[in-house]
Structure formats: C-alpha cells, structure tokens
CHARMM internal coordinates of N, CA and C (Angstrom, degrees):
IC EDIT
DIST 1 N 1 CA 1.4493
DIST 1 CA 1 C 1.5291
ANGL 1 N 1 CA 1 C 109.98
DIST 1 C 2 N 1.3202
ANGL 1 CA 1 C 2 N 116.33
DIHE 1 N 1 CA 1 C 2 N -40.48
DIST 2 N 2 CA 1.4621
ANGL 1 C 2 N 2 CA 119.83
DIHE 1 CA 1 C 2 N 2 CA -178.56
DIST 2 CA 2 C 1.5336
ANGL 2 N 2 CA 2 C 111.14
DIHE 1 C 2 N 2 CA 2 C -61.74
DIST 2 C 3 N 1.3259
ANGL 2 CA 2 C 3 N 116.82
DIHE 2 N 2 CA 2 C 3 N -39.86
DIST 3 N 3 CA 1.4669
ANGL 2 C 3 N 3 CA 119.67
DIHE 2 CA 2 C 3 N 3 CA 178.55
DIST 3 CA 3 C 1.5257
ANGL 3 N 3 CA 3 C 110.85
DIHE 2 C 3 N 3 CA 3 C -64.02
DIST 3 C 4 N 1.3132
ANGL 3 CA 3 C 4 N 117.55
DIHE 3 N 3 CA 3 C 4 N -44.05
DIST 4 N 4 CA 1.4561
ANGL 3 C 4 N 4 CA 120.57
DIHE 3 CA 3 C 4 N 4 CA 178.74
DIST 4 CA 4 C 1.5293
ANGL 4 N 4 CA 4 C 110.70
DIHE 3 C 4 N 4 CA 4 C -59.88
DIST 4 C 5 N 1.3164
ANGL 4 CA 4 C 5 N 116.26
DIHE 4 N 4 CA 4 C 5 N -42.84
DIST 5 N 5 CA 1.4568
ANGL 4 C 5 N 5 CA 120.31
DIHE 4 CA 4 C 5 N 5 CA 178.53
DIST 5 CA 5 C 1.5277
ANGL 5 N 5 CA 5 C 111.77
DIHE 4 C 5 N 5 CA 5 C -65.55
DIST 5 C 6 N 1.3271
ANGL 5 CA 5 C 6 N 116.90
DIHE 5 N 5 CA 5 C 6 N -33.20
DIST 6 N 6 CA 1.4699
ANGL 5 C 6 N 6 CA 119.01
DIHE 5 CA 5 C 6 N 6 CA 178.30
DIST 6 CA 6 C 1.5338
ANGL 6 N 6 CA 6 C 110.09
DIHE 5 C 6 N 6 CA 6 C -67.16
DIST 6 C 7 N 1.3244
ANGL 6 CA 6 C 7 N 117.57
DIHE 6 N 6 CA 6 C 7 N -37.25
DIST 7 N 7 CA 1.4627
ANGL 6 C 7 N 7 CA 120.40
DIHE 6 CA 6 C 7 N 7 CA 177.05
DIST 7 CA 7 C 1.5258
ANGL 7 N 7 CA 7 C 110.63
DIHE 6 C 7 N 7 CA 7 C -67.06
DIST 7 C 8 N 1.3191
ANGL 7 CA 7 C 8 N 115.94
DIHE 7 N 7 CA 7 C 8 N -39.87
DIST 8 N 8 CA 1.4624
ANGL 7 C 8 N 8 CA 120.54
DIHE 7 CA 7 C 8 N 8 CA 176.72
DIST 8 CA 8 C 1.5215
ANGL 8 N 8 CA 8 C 109.74
DIHE 7 C 8 N 8 CA 8 C -62.06
DIST 8 C 9 N 1.3210
ANGL 8 CA 8 C 9 N 116.96
DIHE 8 N 8 CA 8 C 9 N -45.86
DIST 9 N 9 CA 1.4593
ANGL 8 C 9 N 9 CA 121.38
DIHE 8 CA 8 C 9 N 9 CA 179.72
DIST 9 CA 9 C 1.5250
ANGL 9 N 9 CA 9 C 111.19
DIHE 8 C 9 N 9 CA 9 C -60.49
DIST 9 C 10 N 1.3269
ANGL 9 CA 9 C 10 N 116.71
DIHE 9 N 9 CA 9 C 10 N -41.88
DIST 10 N 10 CA 1.4557
ANGL 9 C 10 N 10 CA 119.86
DIHE 9 CA 9 C 10 N 10 CA 178.68
DIST 10 CA 10 C 1.5241
ANGL 10 N 10 CA 10 C 110.94
DIHE 9 C 10 N 10 CA 10 C -62.99
DIST 10 C 11 N 1.3061
ANGL 10 CA 10 C 11 N 117.31
DIHE 10 N 10 CA 10 C 11 N -42.05
DIST 11 N 11 CA 1.4666
ANGL 10 C 11 N 11 CA 120.96
DIHE 10 CA 10 C 11 N 11 CA 178.35
DIST 11 CA 11 C 1.5194
ANGL 11 N 11 CA 11 C 110.75
DIHE 10 C 11 N 11 CA 11 C -60.57
DIST 11 C 12 N 1.3179
ANGL 11 CA 11 C 12 N 115.99
DIHE 11 N 11 CA 11 C 12 N -45.87
DIST 12 N 12 CA 1.4668
ANGL 11 C 12 N 12 CA 120.15
DIHE 11 CA 11 C 12 N 12 CA 178.14
DIST 12 CA 12 C 1.5267
ANGL 12 N 12 CA 12 C 110.73
DIHE 11 C 12 N 12 CA 12 C -60.71
DIST 12 C 13 N 1.3131
ANGL 12 CA 12 C 13 N 116.71
DIHE 12 N 12 CA 12 C 13 N -45.13
DIST 13 N 13 CA 1.4638
ANGL 12 C 13 N 13 CA 120.72
DIHE 12 CA 12 C 13 N 13 CA -178.25
DIST 13 CA 13 C 1.5284
ANGL 13 N 13 CA 13 C 110.99
DIHE 12 C 13 N 13 CA 13 C -62.28
DIST 13 C 14 N 1.3010
ANGL 13 CA 13 C 14 N 116.88
DIHE 13 N 13 CA 13 C 14 N -40.86
DIST 14 N 14 CA 1.4752
ANGL 13 C 14 N 14 CA 120.37
DIHE 13 CA 13 C 14 N 14 CA -176.88
DIST 14 CA 14 C 1.5237
ANGL 14 N 14 CA 14 C 113.35
DIHE 13 C 14 N 14 CA 14 C -69.11
DIST 14 C 15 N 1.3353
ANGL 14 CA 14 C 15 N 117.75
DIHE 14 N 14 CA 14 C 15 N -22.70
DIST 15 N 15 CA 1.4616
ANGL 14 C 15 N 15 CA 119.78
DIHE 14 CA 14 C 15 N 15 CA 176.76
DIST 15 CA 15 C 1.5246
ANGL 15 N 15 CA 15 C 112.12
DIHE 14 C 15 N 15 CA 15 C -99.53
DIST 15 C 16 N 1.3425
ANGL 15 CA 15 C 16 N 116.29
DIHE 15 N 15 CA 15 C 16 N 3.49
DIST 16 N 16 CA 1.4556
ANGL 15 C 16 N 16 CA 120.09
DIHE 15 CA 15 C 16 N 16 CA 175.12
DIST 16 CA 16 C 1.5137
ANGL 16 N 16 CA 16 C 115.69
DIHE 15 C 16 N 16 CA 16 C 91.34
DIST 16 C 17 N 1.3127
ANGL 16 CA 16 C 17 N 117.73
DIHE 16 N 16 CA 16 C 17 N 6.66
DIST 17 N 17 CA 1.4682
ANGL 16 C 17 N 17 CA 121.72
DIHE 16 CA 16 C 17 N 17 CA 178.38
DIST 17 CA 17 C 1.5271
ANGL 17 N 17 CA 17 C 108.04
DIHE 16 C 17 N 17 CA 17 C -88.15
DIST 17 C 18 N 1.3302
ANGL 17 CA 17 C 18 N 115.37
DIHE 17 N 17 CA 17 C 18 N 72.90
DIST 18 N 18 CA 1.4616
ANGL 17 C 18 N 18 CA 120.01
DIHE 17 CA 17 C 18 N 18 CA -170.71
DIST 18 CA 18 C 1.5199
ANGL 18 N 18 CA 18 C 113.38
DIHE 17 C 18 N 18 CA 18 C -69.39
DIST 18 C 19 N 1.3259
ANGL 18 CA 18 C 19 N 118.23
DIHE 18 N 18 CA 18 C 19 N -35.25
DIST 19 N 19 CA 1.4725
ANGL 18 C 19 N 19 CA 119.17
DIHE 18 CA 18 C 19 N 19 CA 177.33
DIST 19 CA 19 C 1.5192
ANGL 19 N 19 CA 19 C 111.01
DIHE 18 C 19 N 19 CA 19 C -63.10
DIST 19 C 20 N 1.3196
ANGL 19 CA 19 C 20 N 116.53
DIHE 19 N 19 CA 19 C 20 N -42.79
DIST 20 N 20 CA 1.4618
ANGL 19 C 20 N 20 CA 120.72
DIHE 19 CA 19 C 20 N 20 CA 177.92
DIST 20 CA 20 C 1.5317
ANGL 20 N 20 CA 20 C 110.53
DIHE 19 C 20 N 20 CA 20 C -65.26
DIST 20 C 21 N 1.3278
ANGL 20 CA 20 C 21 N 116.05
DIHE 20 N 20 CA 20 C 21 N -38.51
DIST 21 N 21 CA 1.4662
ANGL 20 C 21 N 21 CA 120.06
DIHE 20 CA 20 C 21 N 21 CA 178.64
DIST 21 CA 21 C 1.5181
ANGL 21 N 21 CA 21 C 110.61
DIHE 20 C 21 N 21 CA 21 C -63.82
DIST 21 C 22 N 1.3166
ANGL 21 CA 21 C 22 N 116.39
DIHE 21 N 21 CA 21 C 22 N -44.48
DIST 22 N 22 CA 1.4699
ANGL 21 C 22 N 22 CA 119.64
DIHE 21 CA 21 C 22 N 22 CA 179.65
DIST 22 CA 22 C 1.5265
ANGL 22 N 22 CA 22 C 111.73
DIHE 21 C 22 N 22 CA 22 C -63.31
DIST 22 C 23 N 1.3269
ANGL 22 CA 22 C 23 N 115.97
DIHE 22 N 22 CA 22 C 23 N -38.72
DIST 23 N 23 CA 1.4694
ANGL 22 C 23 N 23 CA 120.07
DIHE 22 CA 22 C 23 N 23 CA 177.85
DIST 23 CA 23 C 1.5249
ANGL 23 N 23 CA 23 C 110.38
DIHE 22 C 23 N 23 CA 23 C -63.45
DIST 23 C 24 N 1.3227
ANGL 23 CA 23 C 24 N 117.00
DIHE 23 N 23 CA 23 C 24 N -44.90
DIST 24 N 24 CA 1.4687
ANGL 23 C 24 N 24 CA 120.41
DIHE 23 CA 23 C 24 N 24 CA -179.77
DIST 24 CA 24 C 1.5283
ANGL 24 N 24 CA 24 C 110.80
DIHE 23 C 24 N 24 CA 24 C -65.23
DIST 24 C 25 N 1.3269
ANGL 24 CA 24 C 25 N 117.59
DIHE 24 N 24 CA 24 C 25 N -38.41
DIST 25 N 25 CA 1.4737
ANGL 24 C 25 N 25 CA 120.53
DIHE 24 CA 24 C 25 N 25 CA 176.95
DIST 25 CA 25 C 1.5209
ANGL 25 N 25 CA 25 C 110.33
DIHE 24 C 25 N 25 CA 25 C -63.08
DIST 25 C 26 N 1.3248
ANGL 25 CA 25 C 26 N 116.33
DIHE 25 N 25 CA 25 C 26 N -44.13
DIST 26 N 26 CA 1.4675
ANGL 25 C 26 N 26 CA 119.58
DIHE 25 CA 25 C 26 N 26 CA 178.99
DIST 26 CA 26 C 1.5266
ANGL 26 N 26 CA 26 C 111.18
DIHE 25 C 26 N 26 CA 26 C -60.50
DIST 26 C 27 N 1.3145
ANGL 26 CA 26 C 27 N 116.61
DIHE 26 N 26 CA 26 C 27 N -41.36
DIST 27 N 27 CA 1.4589
ANGL 26 C 27 N 27 CA 119.69
DIHE 26 CA 26 C 27 N 27 CA 178.01
DIST 27 CA 27 C 1.5178
ANGL 27 N 27 CA 27 C 110.91
DIHE 26 C 27 N 27 CA 27 C -66.85
DIST 27 C 28 N 1.3247
ANGL 27 CA 27 C 28 N 116.82
DIHE 27 N 27 CA 27 C 28 N -39.22
DIST 28 N 28 CA 1.4658
ANGL 27 C 28 N 28 CA 120.82
DIHE 27 CA 27 C 28 N 28 CA 177.80
DIST 28 CA 28 C 1.5295
ANGL 28 N 28 CA 28 C 110.28
DIHE 27 C 28 N 28 CA 28 C -63.04
DIST 28 C 29 N 1.3165
ANGL 28 CA 28 C 29 N 117.27
DIHE 28 N 28 CA 28 C 29 N -41.72
DIST 29 N 29 CA 1.4665
ANGL 28 C 29 N 29 CA 120.85
DIHE 28 CA 28 C 29 N 29 CA 178.41
DIST 29 CA 29 C 1.5224
ANGL 29 N 29 CA 29 C 111.15
DIHE 28 C 29 N 29 CA 29 C -63.46
DIST 29 C 30 N 1.3047
ANGL 29 CA 29 C 30 N 116.53
DIHE 29 N 29 CA 29 C 30 N -36.83
DIST 30 N 30 CA 1.4773
ANGL 29 C 30 N 30 CA 120.37
DIHE 29 CA 29 C 30 N 30 CA 177.70
DIST 30 CA 30 C 1.5276
ANGL 30 N 30 CA 30 C 110.13
DIHE 29 C 30 N 30 CA 30 C -60.57
DIST 30 C 31 N 1.3266
ANGL 30 CA 30 C 31 N 116.70
DIHE 30 N 30 CA 30 C 31 N -48.55
DIST 31 N 31 CA 1.4588
ANGL 30 C 31 N 31 CA 120.07
DIHE 30 CA 30 C 31 N 31 CA 179.03
DIST 31 CA 31 C 1.5262
ANGL 31 N 31 CA 31 C 111.26
DIHE 30 C 31 N 31 CA 31 C -66.63
DIST 31 C 32 N 1.3185
ANGL 31 CA 31 C 32 N 116.95
DIHE 31 N 31 CA 31 C 32 N -39.29
DIST 32 N 32 CA 1.4697
ANGL 31 C 32 N 32 CA 121.34
DIHE 31 CA 31 C 32 N 32 CA -178.87
DIST 32 CA 32 C 1.5247
ANGL 32 N 32 CA 32 C 111.02
DIHE 31 C 32 N 32 CA 32 C -64.08
DIST 32 C 33 N 1.3072
ANGL 32 CA 32 C 33 N 117.63
DIHE 32 N 32 CA 32 C 33 N -30.68
DIST 33 N 33 CA 1.4571
ANGL 32 C 33 N 33 CA 120.77
DIHE 32 CA 32 C 33 N 33 CA 179.78
DIST 33 CA 33 C 1.5263
ANGL 33 N 33 CA 33 C 112.23
DIHE 32 C 33 N 33 CA 33 C -66.82
DIST 33 C 34 N 1.3256
ANGL 33 CA 33 C 34 N 116.48
DIHE 33 N 33 CA 33 C 34 N -28.54
DIST 34 N 34 CA 1.4632
ANGL 33 C 34 N 34 CA 119.24
DIHE 33 CA 33 C 34 N 34 CA -179.16
DIST 34 CA 34 C 1.5170
ANGL 34 N 34 CA 34 C 112.77
DIHE 33 C 34 N 34 CA 34 C -84.46
DIST 34 C 35 N 1.3482
ANGL 34 CA 34 C 35 N 116.27
DIHE 34 N 34 CA 34 C 35 N -22.16
DIST 35 N 35 CA 1.4573
ANGL 34 C 35 N 35 CA 120.46
DIHE 34 CA 34 C 35 N 35 CA 179.00
DIST 35 CA 35 C 1.5318
ANGL 35 N 35 CA 35 C 108.26
DIHE 34 C 35 N 35 CA 35 C -144.25
DIST 35 C 36 N 1.3266
ANGL 35 CA 35 C 36 N 116.47
DIHE 35 N 35 CA 35 C 36 N 84.49
DIST 36 N 36 CA 1.4780
ANGL 35 C 36 N 36 CA 120.52
DIHE 35 CA 35 C 36 N 36 CA -176.40
DIST 36 CA 36 C 1.5403
ANGL 36 N 36 CA 36 C 112.53
DIHE 35 C 36 N 36 CA 36 C -60.10
DIST 36 C 37 N 1.3395
ANGL 36 CA 36 C 37 N 114.18
DIHE 36 N 36 CA 36 C 37 N 143.47
DIST 37 N 37 CA 1.4502
ANGL 36 C 37 N 37 CA 121.40
DIHE 36 CA 36 C 37 N 37 CA 179.69
DIST 37 CA 37 C 1.5305
ANGL 37 N 37 CA 37 C 107.88
DIHE 36 C 37 N 37 CA 37 C -153.56
DIST 37 C 38 N 1.3024
ANGL 37 CA 37 C 38 N 116.75
DIHE 37 N 37 CA 37 C 38 N 132.20
DIST 38 N 38 CA 1.4715
ANGL 37 C 38 N 38 CA 120.80
DIHE 37 CA 37 C 38 N 38 CA 179.09
DIST 38 CA 38 C 1.5260
ANGL 38 N 38 CA 38 C 110.38
DIHE 37 C 38 N 38 CA 38 C -62.93
DIST 38 C 39 N 1.3144
ANGL 38 CA 38 C 39 N 116.20
DIHE 38 N 38 CA 38 C 39 N -40.00
DIST 39 N 39 CA 1.4764
ANGL 38 C 39 N 39 CA 120.29
DIHE 38 CA 38 C 39 N 39 CA 179.90
DIST 39 CA 39 C 1.5296
ANGL 39 N 39 CA 39 C 110.61
DIHE 38 C 39 N 39 CA 39 C -62.85
DIST 39 C 40 N 1.3168
ANGL 39 CA 39 C 40 N 117.17
DIHE 39 N 39 CA 39 C 40 N -45.06
DIST 40 N 40 CA 1.4522
ANGL 39 C 40 N 40 CA 121.48
DIHE 39 CA 39 C 40 N 40 CA 179.61
DIST 40 CA 40 C 1.5215
ANGL 40 N 40 CA 40 C 110.70
DIHE 39 C 40 N 40 CA 40 C -64.01
DIST 40 C 41 N 1.3130
ANGL 40 CA 40 C 41 N 116.75
DIHE 40 N 40 CA 40 C 41 N -44.14
DIST 41 N 41 CA 1.4566
ANGL 40 C 41 N 41 CA 120.94
DIHE 40 CA 40 C 41 N 41 CA -179.91
DIST 41 CA 41 C 1.5288
ANGL 41 N 41 CA 41 C 110.78
DIHE 40 C 41 N 41 CA 41 C -60.98
DIST 41 C 42 N 1.3234
ANGL 41 CA 41 C 42 N 117.15
DIHE 41 N 41 CA 41 C 42 N -41.46
DIST 42 N 42 CA 1.4704
ANGL 41 C 42 N 42 CA 121.43
DIHE 41 CA 41 C 42 N 42 CA 178.58
DIST 42 CA 42 C 1.5343
ANGL 42 N 42 CA 42 C 110.43
DIHE 41 C 42 N 42 CA 42 C -63.81
DIST 42 C 43 N 1.3291
ANGL 42 CA 42 C 43 N 116.94
DIHE 42 N 42 CA 42 C 43 N -40.75
DIST 43 N 43 CA 1.4723
ANGL 42 C 43 N 43 CA 120.79
DIHE 42 CA 42 C 43 N 43 CA 179.00
DIST 43 CA 43 C 1.5186
ANGL 43 N 43 CA 43 C 111.08
DIHE 42 C 43 N 43 CA 43 C -64.31
DIST 43 C 44 N 1.3308
ANGL 43 CA 43 C 44 N 116.00
DIHE 43 N 43 CA 43 C 44 N -44.78
DIST 44 N 44 CA 1.4656
ANGL 43 C 44 N 44 CA 120.23
DIHE 43 CA 43 C 44 N 44 CA -179.08
DIST 44 CA 44 C 1.5336
ANGL 44 N 44 CA 44 C 109.57
DIHE 43 C 44 N 44 CA 44 C -63.34
DIST 44 C 45 N 1.3107
ANGL 44 CA 44 C 45 N 117.86
DIHE 44 N 44 CA 44 C 45 N -42.73
DIST 45 N 45 CA 1.4640
ANGL 44 C 45 N 45 CA 121.02
DIHE 44 CA 44 C 45 N 45 CA 178.39
DIST 45 CA 45 C 1.5305
ANGL 45 N 45 CA 45 C 110.99
DIHE 44 C 45 N 45 CA 45 C -62.35
DIST 45 C 46 N 1.3212
ANGL 45 CA 45 C 46 N 117.28
DIHE 45 N 45 CA 45 C 46 N -40.48
DIST 46 N 46 CA 1.4632
ANGL 45 C 46 N 46 CA 120.70
DIHE 45 CA 45 C 46 N 46 CA 179.13
DIST 46 CA 46 C 1.5234
ANGL 46 N 46 CA 46 C 111.02
DIHE 45 C 46 N 46 CA 46 C -62.44
DIST 46 C 47 N 1.3265
ANGL 46 CA 46 C 47 N 116.12
DIHE 46 N 46 CA 46 C 47 N -41.90
DIST 47 N 47 CA 1.4613
ANGL 46 C 47 N 47 CA 119.75
DIHE 46 CA 46 C 47 N 47 CA 179.21
DIST 47 CA 47 C 1.5244
ANGL 47 N 47 CA 47 C 110.25
DIHE 46 C 47 N 47 CA 47 C -68.10
DIST 47 C 48 N 1.3033
ANGL 47 CA 47 C 48 N 117.79
DIHE 47 N 47 CA 47 C 48 N -40.24
DIST 48 N 48 CA 1.4583
ANGL 47 C 48 N 48 CA 120.80
DIHE 47 CA 47 C 48 N 48 CA 179.87
DIST 48 CA 48 C 1.5230
ANGL 48 N 48 CA 48 C 111.27
DIHE 47 C 48 N 48 CA 48 C -61.13
DIST 48 C 49 N 1.3222
ANGL 48 CA 48 C 49 N 118.08
DIHE 48 N 48 CA 48 C 49 N -31.89
DIST 49 N 49 CA 1.4613
ANGL 48 C 49 N 49 CA 120.62
DIHE 48 CA 48 C 49 N 49 CA 176.68
DIST 49 CA 49 C 1.5295
ANGL 49 N 49 CA 49 C 111.59
DIHE 48 C 49 N 49 CA 49 C -66.03
DIST 49 C 50 N 1.3232
ANGL 49 CA 49 C 50 N 117.08
DIHE 49 N 49 CA 49 C 50 N -25.78
DIST 50 N 50 CA 1.4650
ANGL 49 C 50 N 50 CA 120.35
DIHE 49 CA 49 C 50 N 50 CA 177.38
DIST 50 CA 50 C 1.5373
ANGL 50 N 50 CA 50 C 111.78
DIHE 49 C 50 N 50 CA 50 C -74.67
DIST 50 C 51 N 1.3121
ANGL 50 CA 50 C 51 N 115.16
DIHE 50 N 50 CA 50 C 51 N -22.35
DIST 51 N 51 CA 1.4638
ANGL 50 C 51 N 51 CA 119.72
DIHE 50 CA 50 C 51 N 51 CA -177.32
DIST 51 CA 51 C 1.5038
ANGL 51 N 51 CA 51 C 109.00
DIHE 50 C 51 N 51 CA 51 C -86.53
END
COOR INIT
IC SEED 1 N 1 CA 1 C
IC BUILD
C-alpha cells in the first residue's frame, strides 16, 4: 500500500498538487512504519525531494 501511495504522491507532485502529494506521502509513511521496506523508504524519499 505504501508503494502505491508513493506513486500517487509523485503524480500529484508532478502536476503541482503539492497538498495532495504531501497527504499521500504522509499516508505512505504511516503504512511504511508498520512494515518497513528499503524499497518503500527509497520511494518516499524520492517523492519528498520533489516537494
């Protein structure tokens, strides 16, 4: 779920919907906290750089 949300956040960020992107990142981080993954963490960090 966290990966899907990271892709959604990236899409929002790329079209300039930064509030929506931040919300999706926050939700992705919530899911990532319950099941840590290096791949997910890397995706979230990449999206955060867009913000």
